[in-house]
Legacy VTK file of the C-alpha trace (Angstrom):
# vtk DataFile Version 3.0
C-alpha trace
ASCII
DATASET POLYDATA
POINTS 163 float
0.000 0.000 0.000
1.581 3.269 -1.165
0.311 5.418 1.723
1.586 2.997 4.377
5.026 2.879 2.739
5.087 6.680 2.591
4.115 6.944 6.265
6.840 4.462 7.194
9.427 6.762 5.623
8.429 9.523 8.067
9.525 7.402 11.036
12.769 8.672 12.477
13.716 5.445 14.250
13.438 3.209 11.219
10.756 0.947 12.710
9.061 0.776 9.334
5.472 0.739 10.525
3.210 2.482 8.061
-0.250 2.406 9.585
-2.022 2.503 12.935
-5.504 1.918 14.275
-7.490 1.208 17.415
-8.372 -2.389 18.254
-11.861 -2.845 19.698
-14.592 -5.453 19.924
-17.163 -5.227 17.133
-20.891 -5.633 17.620
-20.528 -9.405 17.266
-17.580 -9.543 19.690
-14.981 -10.107 16.957
-11.899 -7.904 17.030
-11.940 -4.944 14.664
-9.570 -2.079 13.961
-10.868 1.467 13.627
-8.504 3.406 11.390
-8.251 6.256 8.920
-7.367 4.678 5.607
-8.364 3.984 2.048
-6.979 5.800 -0.947
-6.871 9.499 -0.078
-5.520 10.325 -3.552
-8.896 9.283 -4.949
-10.682 11.135 -2.123
-12.248 7.938 -0.785
-10.015 7.710 2.265
-12.019 7.792 5.488
-12.233 6.610 9.067
-13.508 3.055 8.891
-13.673 -0.296 10.623
-11.924 -3.432 9.397
-11.726 -6.954 10.750
-8.409 -7.413 12.552
-7.293 -10.161 10.161
-8.054 -7.977 7.134
-6.242 -5.021 8.685
-3.132 -7.154 9.262
-3.324 -9.051 5.956
-0.575 -7.069 4.215
1.479 -6.192 7.307
5.036 -7.432 7.557
5.253 -6.451 11.220
2.740 -5.444 13.850
2.745 -4.166 17.416
0.135 -3.703 20.116
0.154 -0.917 22.687
-2.109 -0.502 25.722
-3.337 2.955 26.709
-2.601 4.012 30.277
-6.204 4.971 30.944
-8.952 3.799 33.260
-12.072 1.984 32.030
-13.946 5.240 31.470
-11.031 6.592 29.440
-10.842 3.438 27.312
-14.597 3.637 26.719
-14.232 7.292 25.646
-11.340 6.394 23.320
-13.351 3.664 21.579
-16.538 5.761 21.472
-14.674 8.649 19.817
-13.105 6.405 17.170
-16.356 4.526 16.528
-18.262 7.795 16.138
-15.730 9.056 13.583
-16.086 5.764 11.665
-19.897 5.925 11.829
-19.722 9.471 10.446
-17.365 8.358 7.623
-14.988 11.150 8.611
-12.780 11.841 5.579
-9.063 11.147 5.442
-7.068 14.333 6.056
-4.926 14.590 2.921
-3.371 17.802 4.254
-2.160 16.051 7.443
-3.291 19.064 9.450
-3.969 19.129 13.181
-5.922 22.379 12.894
-9.274 20.664 12.485
-10.758 17.362 13.647
-13.230 17.142 10.757
-10.823 15.108 8.624
-8.315 12.711 10.174
-5.224 10.775 9.158
-4.420 7.506 10.917
-2.084 8.728 13.644
-4.201 11.827 14.235
-7.257 9.631 14.893
-5.356 7.587 17.478
-3.790 10.697 19.057
-7.138 12.489 19.413
-8.813 9.386 20.868
-5.908 8.674 23.236
-5.741 12.305 24.380
-9.450 12.155 25.193
-8.900 8.918 27.146
-6.067 10.293 29.280
-7.410 13.834 29.637
-4.336 15.564 28.200
-2.252 15.812 25.047
-0.908 12.271 24.669
1.836 13.494 22.301
3.108 16.761 23.754
6.162 16.803 21.449
5.047 16.446 17.854
7.117 15.988 14.718
7.591 19.099 12.587
7.657 18.977 8.783
7.559 22.003 6.501
6.881 24.262 9.485
3.797 22.369 10.662
3.274 19.889 13.471
1.871 16.453 12.730
1.605 13.163 14.577
4.155 10.651 13.314
4.010 6.956 14.142
7.155 7.421 16.237
5.388 10.150 18.229
2.644 7.710 19.217
5.080 4.878 19.959
6.977 7.179 22.317
3.876 8.540 24.060
4.116 8.238 27.844
0.433 7.245 27.751
0.995 4.015 25.806
2.686 0.819 26.942
3.983 -1.676 24.362
2.666 -5.165 25.133
3.240 -7.284 22.020
5.228 -7.161 18.819
5.553 -9.525 15.903
9.036 -10.504 14.896
9.943 -10.277 11.202
12.058 -13.447 11.274
10.766 -15.351 14.268
7.994 -15.790 16.790
5.997 -12.905 18.225
7.246 -11.574 21.509
5.933 -9.873 24.592
7.622 -6.507 24.925
7.748 -3.738 27.481
9.228 -0.323 27.898
12.485 -0.172 29.898
LINES 1 164
163 0 1 2 3 4 5 6 7 8 9 10 11 12 13 14 15 16 17 18 19 20 21 22 23 24 25 26 27 28 29 30 31 32 33 34 35 36 37 38 39 40 41 42 43 44 45 46 47 48 49 50 51 52 53 54 55 56 57 58 59 60 61 62 63 64 65 66 67 68 69 70 71 72 73 74 75 76 77 78 79 80 81 82 83 84 85 86 87 88 89 90 91 92 93 94 95 96 97 98 99 100 101 102 103 104 105 106 107 108 109 110 111 112 113 114 115 116 117 118 119 120 121 122 123 124 125 126 127 128 129 130 131 132 133 134 135 136 137 138 139 140 141 142 143 144 145 146 147 148 149 150 151 152 153 154 155 156 157 158 159 160 161 162
């Protein structure tokens, strides 16, 4: 996917991840991922839900982080993301944080996480061309997320934690 590869290039630490979403239980109890995706070049990118297996189908690596939020915060995080998906919020092709009407993948997660923890979950944002945006590295380094699992490119998945 072109957009995921492009996003991966904006990671300073070379992790190579190109997309992010919020894992939740769907109406039938199956795991889904709420994410901002699609093909924004054709203007059909939007916040949407996907089955977890479909979301991971083309991934070479994956990681799972747990928000440091209480149950009410987690409920608010999921409700925010689900509401944006239900509204078919468009993909933000400008990658702007100035409005929440259109969202790109990391912005969706950042806004939902910030709501859950009651503060800016990424106080230090990446700057490009004089504007702040939320990079995948910014989310991975958020003090409000704890890494709990990561796939291994050449071996078994592993449980991980922050030092």
